[in-house]
LUMNU-764814 format. One record per atom (N, C-alpha, C): x, y, z. Coordinates in steps of 0.02 Angstrom, whole numbers, plus 50000, padded with zeros to 5 digits. Each point is the difference from the previous one (the first is absolute). Example, Ala and Ser with C-alpha at 12.3 -4.5 7.8 and 13.67 -1.06 7.14 Angstrom:
2
506604971650390;499555005950000;500455006050000;499825005349964;500425005950003;499615005550037;
//
This chain:
538
500535110649579;499814994350042;499765002550067;499414997850020;499715002950060;500284997050063;500324994249997;500324997150058;500664996949978;500505000250042;500654997549980;500204993950041;500104994549966;500324994450033;500735001750010;500304997650055;500675002250017;500504998749944;499904994549962;500484998449947;499895004249938;499455003849998;499855004049941;500215007350008;500285001950057;500145007150013;500485002849948;500534996449985;500495002549951;499695000849931;499574995249981;499675000549935;499545006149997;499655001250055;499545005850001;500395006549994;500585000350034;500405006149998;500255001249929;500214994649967;500255000849932;499445002349953;499404997150010;499445002149959;499835007350009;500055002350063;499865007050015;500495004549963;500634998149997;500505004049965;499845000449926;499764994349972;499825000049929;499425004749987;499494999750043;499425004449992;500225007350001;500455001750048;500235006850005;500385002149938;500424995549974;500405001749942;499575001149938;499444996449995;499575000749942;499555006250004;500005003350058;499595006050007;499264998549996;499794994250026;499314997949996;499545004850037;499385000349980;499515004350033;499554996050046;500284994450028;499604995750044;499725003950058;500415004350031;499775003950057;499415004449981;500065003149942;499455004349977;499364996149989;500084993749972;499414995849990;499684998250067;500434998350049;499744998150066;499625005850032;500265006149990;499675005850030;499325001449968;499904997549939;499375001349966;499434995650026;500174994750037;499494995650028;499745003050065;499365000650006;499705002750061;499724994350042;500204999950064;499794994750045;499475002750049;499584995450022;499465001850046;500194997750071;500305004450039;500214998350067;499424998850048;499395001849980;499414999050042;499614993749980;500274996249953;499624994249973;499954994350050;499474996249994;499914993850038;500054994149952;500434995250016;500084994049960;499604994550033;499564996849962;499564994950028;500194993149973;500134995450046;500144993049984;499374995950007;499914995049957;499474995150009;500304993650028;499754997750056;500224993750031;499404995350002;500114993849979;499454995249999;499944996250067;500455001550046;499954997150067;500305005150049;499764999950061;500225004950049;500694998250028;500375005250021;500594999050040;499774997050067;500424995950032;499804996850062;500045004950058;500545003650004;500095005250052;500595004349979;500215004550044;500555004649984;500624998450040;500064993850022;500594997750037;500514997349950;500625002350001;500464998149946;500224992850001;499894996350055;500274993350005;499494994550006;499375001650007;499524994850019;499774995849942;500155002049938;499734996449942;500534998349949;500624998850022;500524999049951;499954993249965;499564995650021;499964993449970;499594999849936;499645005349982;499644999549938;499525005449981;499805004550044;499505004949982;500315005749960;499984999249934;500315004949956;499645006750003;499364999950017;499625006350003;500265004350058;500174996750055;500325003850054;500695002549978;500354995949961;500685001849979;500035006549963;499525001549957;500025006249962;499925006050047;499574999250051;499905005450049;500625001050043;500274994450024;500595000350044;500585003449965;500094998649935;500555003049962;499945007549994;499395002650004;499905007249994;500125003550067;499764996950055;500045003350065;500694999150032;500304994149992;500634998450033;500574999649948;500615001050023;500575000149955;500304993149992;500394999249946;500364993849986;500735001849984;500444995250005;500715001249987;500125001449926;499704996049956;500115000849928;499344999749964;500015002049938;499414999749957;500134995049945;499624994549999;500114994649952;499475000249946;500215000049938;499554999549943;500234994349956;499604998549949;500204994849953;500625002149961;500165006550000;500565002649962;500645000550041;499955000150066;500625000750039;499855001650073;500555001150037;499975001550071;500285007050010;499615004350032;500185007050006;500045002150074;500415004950016;500035002550069;499335002950021;499844998850062;499435003250031;500255002850066;499844997150058;500285002650063;500754998750003;500234994849966;500724998649997;500285003349937;500475004550010;500335003349944;500484995349964;500314995450037;500464995149971;500054994150048;500314994749978;500054994050041;500574995649975;500244995650044;500524995149981;499834993350032;500114994749961;499944993250026;500694997550020;500064996950057;500644997150021;500214994549952;500654998949993;500254995149952;499734993050014;499884998450064;499764993350016;499244999549998;499655005549982;499274999949994;499634999550066;500365001250055;499694999250066;499735006550030;500135005649968;499765006450027;499965005149944;499595005350011;499965005749955;500015006350042;500305005249972;500035006550033;499645005149956;499555003850031;499615005049964;500165007050027;500125004749954;500145006950018;499365004049988;499705002350055;499325002949997;500015007349980;499465002149969;499925007049979;499905004450062;500455004750014;499945004250060;499425004949997;499685000849942;499445004749993;499334996850016;500004993650017;499374996650014;499715002350067;499355001650000;499655002050062;499344996450004;499764999450062;499324997450010;499505005549982;499384998149995;499485004749980;499895005650051;500254999050062;499955005350050;500625004550001;500474998949953;500585004249993;500634997650035;499944994750041;500594997450035;500444996049952;500665000550007;500454996349955;499954992550009;500094996349946;500034992750002;500744998050003;500184996150050;500684997650006;500014992449998;500604997249998;500074992749998;499684996850061;499995003650056;499714997350061;499254998749992;499665004149959;499284999049989;499884993649960;500454998449954;499944993749963;500114994150047;500515000450042;500154994550047;499434999250050;499745005650024;499444999950048;499414996349970;499825001549938;499434996949968;500114992549991;500604998149978;500124992949987;500024995950065;500235003050054;500004996550064;499294999250026;499565004949987;499304999150017;499704994249962;500154999649936;499724994749958;500254993250023;500634999650020;500294993650020;499814998050072;499655004350035;499784998550069;499364995849996;500024993850024;499414995749994;499405002550039;500105004950045;499455002750039;499685006249968;500265002149943;499775006349971;499304999749971;499774994049984;499334999449972;499955000449925;500565000949965;499985000149927;499834993049975;499554999649951;499734993649980;500524995349972;500465002549962;500504995649968;500655003849991;500534997550028;500665003049990;500514994749981;499764994449972;500464994649983;500505002049946;499855005349961;500485002149949;500645002750031;500005001150065;500625002250034;500484994250014;499794993849985;500414994450020;500644999149960;500125004449953;500644999849963;500555003550039;499825003950052;500505004250034;500324996350059;500625001650012;500364997250057;499625001450064;500004995250045;499695000950065;499284997950004;499694997749944;499304998150001;499914992549991;499414997650020;499824993149986;499574999749937;499744994249983;499624999349938;499365004249998;499745001650060;499405004150003;500145007449992;500655001849997;500195007149995;500055003350068;499954996150054;500085002750068;500745000350018;500195004950039;500695000250025;500094994350050;500534996149990;500164994550045;500185002750069;499834996250051;500175001950068;500765000850007;500205005650027;500715001350009;500355002749938;499635001049945;500285002549938;499755007149985;500325003349953;499795006449974;499814999349927;499495003849979;499835000149929;500585003049961;500184996849946;500595002049962;499915006149956;499665005250026;499905006349964;500245005550047;500515003849979;500335004750046;500075006949969;500005005150043;500165006849980;500745001250012;500385000449946;500725001350005;500115007250024;499625004549971;499975007050023;499325002749979;499895006450005;499335002749987;499734998449930;500454999449952;499774999049931;500334994149966;500204995050040;500274993849972;499664994150034;499704995849959;499634994250025;500344993649974;500094995250045;500324993649981;499514994450014;499924995549952;499584994050010;500444993949992;499904995150044;500404993950001;499554993949991;500234995349960;499594994249981;500254993750035;499554995050003;500194993450025;500414996249949;499825001049937;500324996349945;500165005049944;500494998249957;500185004649945;499395001949958;500015006149975;499435002749963;500275003749939;499674999049942;500185003749940;499685007050005;500375005149975;499795006950009;499315001449971;499894998149938;499355001549969;499434996350035;500144993850022;499484996350035;499795003650063;500495002650038;499825003550061;499625006449984;500265004049954;499695006549986;499304999349972;499894995249956;499354999449968;499514995950042;500244994650029;499554995150030;499935000550076;500465003550033;499975000250073;500015007050030;500365004749969;500095006550033;499355004050004;499494998049962;499365003750001;499695000050070;500174995150042;499694999650066;500265005550046;500625002249989;500295004950045;499695006949989;499815003150054;499745006949998;500125003150068;500125006550004;500105003150065;499345001850034;500004999950066;499455002650040;500275005350047;499615005150017;500255005650041;500104998050073;500634999050019;500144998050069;499795005550048;500025006449977;499815005550045;499264999950016;499594996549961;499294999450014;499804993350031;500384994849984;499814993350022;500494996950051;500545003550013;500524997150043;499784998350070;499505003550027;499774998750068;499394995450002;499784997649942;499424995549998;500244992950012;499724996450048;500194993050011;499924996049936;500464995449988;499984996249938;499404995549995;499714998050058;499444995449999;499415003049961;499834996449947;499435001949959;500055007049970;500615002249985;500085006749971;499655000449933;499914994349967;499675000049935;499295002750005;499684999650058;499325002550008;499995007150029;500595003150007;500035006750028;499645005049954;499695005150031;499625004949961;500445003949952;500654999850008;500455003349953;499854997949928;499854993549990;499914997449933;499315001549972;499575003450038;499375002549972;500125006349959;500525003850018;500205006049963;500765000550003;500354995549965;500724999250009;500415006049975;500575000950032;500505004949978;500584996149970;500055000149934;500544996649966;500515004849975;500404997749951;500505004449968;500004999049925;499454997349973;499944998949929;499755006149962;499874999349936;499825005749958;499295002650012;499594996350038;499325002250014;499854999750075;499605004850024;499805000450070;499284997750007;499874996650055;499324998050015;499565006150010;499404999749970;499515005350009;499384997350035;499664995149969;499384997450030;499794993649964;499564996350033;499654994349970;499275001849996;499694999249943;499305001949990;499594993649993;499604998750050;499524994449999;500324993349985;500644999450014;500354993749990;500124998249928;499775004149953;500074998349929;500455004849962;500215005550033;500465004749969;500535002050050;500615000149977;500565002450040;500275006349967;500055005450039;500255006349974;500705001350028;500465001249955;500705001550018;500195006749969;500395003950036;500255006449974;500734999149978;500185003749948;500714999949979;500435003050055;500554996650017;500485002450049;500505004449963;499925006550006;500405004749961;500744999850017;500184997650060;500704999850020;500334993349987;499674995649962;500324993649984;500635001349960;500544996850018;500665001749974;500084998549926;499584995849971;500024998749928;499455004049964;499695004650035;499405003249975;500095004249938;499694997949945;499955004049939;499265000249979;499564998050045;499304998949982;499625006549991;499474999549959;499545005649991;499294997250003;499744999550060;499314998250015;499905001650074;499394999650023;499865001650070;499824993950042;499604995649971;499734994550040;499954993649960;500084994350035;499864993449972;499374997350035;499534997549960;499414996850027;499984992849975;499974995250046;499954993049981;499294997850013;499654998149947;499284998750003;499874992749983;499644996550044;499824993149988;499384999849955;500054996049946;499444999549953;500014993149967;499464998449966;499954993749965;500484999749942;500294994149988;500464999149943;499655001449934;499354998749996;499635001149938;499905007449985;500125004350051;499895007249991;500645003749981;500584996650002;500635003649992;500065003349931;499854996349947;500085002849933;499555006049989;499384999450022;499535005649992;500235006050041;500254998750061;500245005450043;500615003549970;500444996249967;500575003049966;499765004449942;499544997449961;499765003549941;499665006650019;499634999950055;499635006050021;500435004950038;500604997850021;500435004450040;499874999650074;499574995250022;499874999250071;500634997850037;500404995649967;500644997950028;500555001549949;500615000650025;500575001349956;500414993849986;499994995250045;500374993849991;499704994950048;500254993849996;499714994750040;500554995150020;499904996850057;500494995150023;499944993649959;499414997149996;499894994049960;499925002149927;500374996849955;499945001749930;499314998349974;499725004349958;499394998249965;500184994849947;499514996549975;500144994949950;500305003149937;500384996049964;500335002649940;499505002249946;499444996349996;499515002149949;499695006750018;499895001250065;499745006550022;500525005449986;500644998450013;500535004949988;500045001849926;499964995149956;500045001449929;499415004249977;499434999250034;499425004049983;500085007350020;500475001450045;500105006850024;500575003749964;500384996449959;500625002949973;499885005749951;499395000549972;499865005449953;499815006550035;499914999850066;499805005950037;500595004450017;499925006549989;500555004750012;500185000650073;499524998650045;500135001150071;500284993850035;500134994549962;500244993850029;500664998049966;500504998150041;500624997149974;499964992450007;500144996449946;500014992750000;500684997749977;500374996450043;500664997449982;499994992450007;500274996649950;500054992750001;500714998050016;500094995550049;500674997650016;500234995149946;500664999249993;500274996049946;500124992850019;499934998250063;500084993150022;499534998950059;499864993750018;499534998850055;500195004050062;499515003550028;500125004250058;499714997050064;499494995849992;499654997150058;499904992649988;500154996050050;499844992949996;499384998750043;499544996249973;499384998350034;500024992650018;499854998550062;500084993050021;499504998350055;499874993550007;499624997450055;500494998450056;499935003550055;500424998650058;499634995250046;500254993950005;499694995150045;500165001650073;499534998650044;500164999450070;500274992950008;500664999450002;500324993449998;499904996050064;499745003250052;499834996350060;499294997149997;499625002149949;499344997049987;500044995349940;500355002049948;500094995749941;500694997050006;500044994550036;500664997150018;500264995049949;499574997649956;500204994849952;500295003349937;500634998649986;500345002849942;499634998249936;499694994149997;499664997849939;499395004449985;499675002450052;499425004549990;500235006449967;500545002850027;500255006349973;500254999249928;500334994349986;500234998749932;499404999049953;499484996650024;499414998849959;499695006749979;499975004750046;499745006649984;500425003249945;500664999450005;500445003249951;499894997049930;499944993449996;499914996949935;499305001149972;499505001150044;499315000749977;499855006849969;500345005350022;499835006849979;500225001349928;499545002349960;500165001949931;500255007249999;500645000750013;500305006650007;500015003849933;500104996249946;500015003349934;499325003049983;499474996550020;499325002649989;499895006550038;500235000150062;499935006150041;500395005749969;500604998549976;500425005249970;499705002649935;499754995649958;499785001949933;499295003049999;499554997150039;499295002049994;499805005050055;500174998550062;499805004650053;500435006350000;500654999149989;500465005750003;500215002349930;499644997849950;500055002549930;500714999649974;500364994750015;500674999249974;500525004550032;499815003750053;500475004550033;500274996750064;500144993549995;500264996150055;500334993849972;500374996550041;500304993749980;499974995250059;499954993449986;500004995250055;500645000550041;499944998550064;500575000350046;500064993450037;500624998050014;500134994250041;500465001850058;500125006550009;500455002450052;499835007350012;500355003050049;499925007250011;500445003949952;500374996449956;500405003249947;499714998149932;500015004549951;499794998249933;500474994749970;499754996349952;500414994849967;500635003049969;499975006449980;500575003149967;500575001750048;499874999750066;500535001750048;500554994849998;500625002449999;500584995549993;500074995250060;499685001650056;500044995750058;499514994149998;499545000149952;499504994649996;500324993749971;499914994250033;500254993749972;499634998349936;500364997149951;499704998549935;499474994650005;500064995550050;499534994450003;499355001750036;499925006150023;499365002250027;499595003049944;499474996749981;499585002349945;499274999950021;499585003449961;499284999950014;499704993849970;499654996150040;499664993949978;499285000150024;499534999749954;499294999450017;499804992849985;499924995950053;499884992849992;499444997950046;499394999849973;499424998450042;500004992850023;500264995449959;500024993050021;500474999150060;500585003149997;500464999650057;499715003350061;499665005749991;499685003450056;499494995550034;499584996749959;499494995550027;500314994150036;500544997349972;500344994350032;500285001950068;500355005850003;500285002350064;499465001250052;499445003049978;499455001350045;499714993550027;499904995049957;499714993750022;500474996550050;500655000449988;500474997050047;499965003450068;499955006650000;499955003750063;499354998350036;499454999449963;499354998450030;500004992950029;500364995549968;500054993250026;500364999950068;500415005050011;500375000550063;499685004950050;499385002149987;499645003750050;499805007149982;500265002949945;499795006849981;499284999849977;499595004850023;499294999949985;499815003049933;500495002749964;499865002749933;499755007149998;499905003050059;499705006750003;500545005450009;499935005649964;500435005850008;499565006350005;500165004250049;499695006650005;500525005249981;499865003749947;500475004949973;499725007050012;500405004250031;499805007050012;500295004449946;499635005249982;500245004849951;499665006750011;500325005349981;499665006549999;499655000749933;499585005249994;499605000949940;500435002449942;499705000149940;500345002649942;500344994549960;500595001549973;500354995249957;500164993550037;500185000550064;500154993950038;499394995450003;499425003050011;499394996050003;499874996649933;500115003549945;499884997149934;500504994449986;500625000850023;500494994649992;499784993950040;499755001250060;499794994450043;499394996449972;499585003549961;499434996749969;500244994749950;500525001749961;500284995249953;500354994450038;500385001850051;500364995050040;499514995250032;499435002550025;499504995750030;499754994849949;499865002249939;499784995449948;500534994849985;500635002349995;500554995449986;500074994750054;499955002050062;500104995350056;499414995250006;499405002549990;499424995550004;500004994949943;500305001949943;500034995449943;500434993950014;500475000550047;500434994350016;499804996650066;499445002350031;499754996550059;500015003850065;500255006250002;499995003950062;499295002550013;499855001050063;499405003750022;500255006850025;499805005449966;500305006550012;499485005250020;500165003850051;499615005950018;500455006149992;499795005049963;500365006349994;499635005350040;500335003150047;499705005250041;500335006749985;499605005049984;500245006749986;500005003850066;500595002150022;500085003350064;500445006249992;500025004250050;500455005849999;500724997550006;500455003449966;500694997849998;500324999350069;499865004850045;500304999750066;499784993850038;499364998049992;499754994050034;500334993849973;500114999849935;500334994249969;500724999450024;500365005650000;500704999950023;500054997650072;499575002650042;500024998350071;499864992650010;499524997349963;499814993050010;500554995249976;500325001649944;500504995449972;500614999450045;500135005150041;500594999750045;499854996250064;499394997650010;499824996750063;500204992750002;500264997349945;500204993050001;499424995350011;500084995350045;499494994950011;499355002950025;500025006050028;499395003250026;499625003949946;500275000449940;499675003749947;499404996349972;499605003649961;499394997049971;500054999149924;500445003649967;500074999549927;500584995349984;499904995949949;500534995449978;500505003549955;499785005249966;500445003749955;499705006949987;500425004549977;499775006749981;500335002249936;499635003849959;500285002749938;500385006450015;500654999949986;500455005450019;500325003149938;500085006550000;500405003449950;500645002650032;500574998649971;500645001750031;500465002949946;500275005850013;500425003349952;500644996249987;500214999849937;500634996849982;500565005150012;500484998050040;500515004550025;500674999049965;500425005349998;500684999049975;500434995650045;499794999050062;500354995550046;499694993149993;500394995049978;499734993349990;499814996750066;500225002950056;499834997350066;499405003550031;499695004549963;499455003950028;499434995650024;499904994449965;499444995750017;500134995650061;500624999850023;500184995550056;499555001050060;499815006250014;499595001450058;499324996849998;499774997749941;499354996749995;500044992650015;500604997250000;500084992850014;500584999050050;499995004050051;500504999650053;499684996750061;500214994050019;499684996550056;500135003250068;500465004850003;500155003350063;499595006450010;499565001549952;499615006150003;499254998449991;499585004650022;499294999449985;499885002149928;499814995349957;499945001449929;499324997849974;499825002249941;499374998249970;499964992649984;500584996749991;500004992949983;500044995550062;500155002850058;500034996250063;500404993649993;500585000449966;500424994049992;500374998550065;500164993750010;500404997850057;500634996349979;500074998649937;500574996349973;500635004350002;500494998250042;500615003950008;500464999649939;499864995549953;500424999549941;500015006649961;499435003549997;499985006549966;500515004850030;500025000350066;500465004550034;500724997949988;500134993649999;500694997649988;500255002249931;499574999549950;500205002449934;500105007550000;499565003750032;500075007250002;500665002250031;500184996950056;500635001750034;500604997949958;499964994249969;500574997649961;500145004749941;499475002549969;500105004749944;500335006450024;499775002750056;500285006350026;500734999250020;500174994150025;500694998950025;500504998549945;499764997949941;500464998149947;500245006249962;500655001150000;500285005949967;500174998949927;500094993849980;500154998549930;499365000449958;499975004349949;499375000949963;499744993749968;500444995949971;499774993949966;499724995050051;500354999350056;499764995450051;499355002550030;499955006650009;499385002950027;499424998849953;500115000749935;499474998849951;499774992750002;500474995450007;499834992950004;499564998650061;500185003050057;499604999150061;499315002949990;499965005949969;499365003249991;499554996049954;500284997049948;499604996049954;499754993650034;500414997150044;499774994350039;499415002150045;500055005950027;499485002850043;499355000749961;500045002949939;499405000849959;499694993349982;500424995049986;499754993349984;499644997050060;500285001050059;499684997450060;499325003350011;499965006649990;499365003550006;499504997349950;500234998949938;499554997549949;499734993150017;500434995750027;499794993250018;499534999950060;500155004150050;499595000150061;499365003949990;500005004849955;499415004249985;499685002950063;500385003650042;499695003450057;499505005349977;500115002649940;499535004349966;499964997649928;499475001849966;499944998449929;499995006549961;500525001149961;500045006049959;499544999149939;499665005449982;499514999549946;500245003949939;500035006650004;500225004049943;500415006050024;500405002649955;500335006450011;499695004949951;499805005950024;499645004849958;500455005749978;499895002049937;500315006149973;499545005850018;500095002750059;499525004650027;499995006749962;499415002849996;499925006949977;499975004450062;500415005250001;499975004950054;499595005949977;499475001650037;499555005349980;499935005150056;500015006349982;499945005350049;499835006649965;499825004950040;499825006549973;500615003449969;499915002949942;500555003349965;500255006150037;499605002750046;500215006050036;500574998550050;500154993550010;500544998150045;500684999949966;500025001149935;500644999549966;500194992749990;500654998550005;500244993249990;500134996750068;499544995850023;500104996450063;499964992449989;500124997949938;499964992949983;500484995750042;500625002350007;500494996150038;499774999050072;499735005350029;499764999550069;499434994950006;499515000649956;499414995650004;500174992849983;500484998949956;500214993349983;500364996650057;500225003950049;500424997350053;499654999750068;499355001150001;499634999950063;500084993350035;500054994549962;500064993450031;500644999250040;500485004649990;500624999850039;499935003850066;499385001350020;499825002950065;500255007250007;499965003749946;500255006950002;499635004049946;499975006550010;499705004349949;500315006950006;500315002549947;500405006150003;499605006349989;499525001450044;499555005849989;500335006650019;500625000050024;500315006250022;500175004749942;500014997449938;500125004549944;499444999949948;499404997950022;499435000449954;499795007249991;499795001649940;499815006849983;499344999949962;499545004250020;499355000649966;500025006249957;499894999149936;499995005849954;499315003250000;500005006549989;499365003649997;499664998849933;
//
C-alpha cells in the first residue's frame, strides 16, 4: 500500500510479516523496474488556472485547485478510497466534535529549505481571515471559532486555529463537526505559508504581492515558470517528506477538450484534469501505451447549478428538472455509462430517501413554467457551459427545455469565467451553469455548494440549507442523524437550487508509463492530487 490511513497501520504491519514469511521476491521485482528520474509529466487542462494564490479561488476553480495541491501542502490526502496522512502524521477529534488536534510531520520543509512549523499554518490562516488581505473569498473559514459568516475574524476575537507547539496544530469550531466531514470537505483549505518570507509584508492586499508570481510552498512540486500563460512548469521537490517520486518536472498545458484524446494517444500528454469522453476512452483501451480504468459506481455528478439570486422562482427550477430527459442523456449521449441523478448521491446510497425518484414529466414542467410566467417570469434562461461533453449535454437540455416553452441560450465559455460569474449572485449574467462535481465518500461534501453563508456557485440565500447542515453535524445518534439528512435531501429536491442530471461511470485514462495512478486521478475532485509518489518508467 503506497499510503497508510492511520487505522490501517496494524493491518499493513501484519501483511508485511506475511510477505516476509512467504519469502516473496517482491523486492527483487521492484528492483527490476527502471524509472526515469529525468522525465517530464505533461497534464492536459481544458481551462487555465486562475492564479497561484492558495486562497483566492476556493469557491470553485478546480483548475487552480490541482495546481495549488502540487505547490502547497495539505494536512491530509483524501481519495475516494480513504483519508491518508500528509502534513499531519496523525490527528484526534475531541469527543464533543468542537476541535481537532493535528500532529505535524517534523520533516516538512519549504522549497527554500526552511522548516515548516505549526506557526506557519497559523500565520497563513490568519492572513486568510484578515478582511484586508485582498483574498477574493475566504468564507470557507466561517466554520472556525472567532469568525463571522464571511470568514473574517470578529473584532476582539482570535481565529480558532492555534500552534500548541512547533509540530502540533489545533483547530476549533463554532459548532460540532464530524471527523470525516472536516477532513474531506473543509481541511483542504488549510495550507502553510512561509512566515519567514511574508511575516513583514503588510496584510493589506497581500494576495497581490509579487511572492505569488513565483511562490515558495512546501508541497511536492516547486514553481519553475509560466510559459505564455498557457503552460505552467513545476519541478519535483526532492526533499518532500513523502517523496518516493521518480520524475523531474510537471508541465500543465492548456488545450482544447477535443484535443485531449489525440494528445494522449500520441504521447503529447500523460494525463488530463478533465476526463475525456467514455467513448473516446474505450477507443484507446487497445493501445499498449494507454491505461483505461472504469470505475464501478458513479464517480461524477453532472448538474445545472442555478444562480438562485437570478432564478428566484422555485417553480422555474422544478420545471427544468421535470423537463430534462436524463435517461436519454445517459443512454445515448453517454452510451449507457451513466445513470439519472436526483441528488449529489446515487440512488443506491443508503442515505437517499426512497421517495426521491427520477421523473421525466413534460406536462408538469410546462404547467409549472406557465404558472411562473403568469407571475412575471419572462421564460428566458441563459445557461453557461464549457466545451466538450458538457456542451453536448446542454444541447439536449436546450431542446428539452424549449419543448416545454422555455426560451434558452447556451453559451460556451471558459470554466473559470463560468465559475466566477455564478458566484456573483444578483450581479451575475448567467442563470445557470453546467457543472461536474466528484461524488465523495463524505455525504456532506456537497454542502459547500449550497451554503448561504459562503460564496457558492448556486448563490443561495435560504438559511434552511445551513440549518439542516448544522443539525446533521450536531446529532450524535446515527439513526437520528440519518433522518435529519434525509429530510435535508428532500428539501433540496423540492427547492431545486440545482438540477442534477446524471452520474457518470467515468473512464480514467492516462499514459501507461505512469504505472497505477487511477486512485489519484479519480480523486482530483477532492481538491488534491498525490503526485509525490508518481513514478515514470523507462
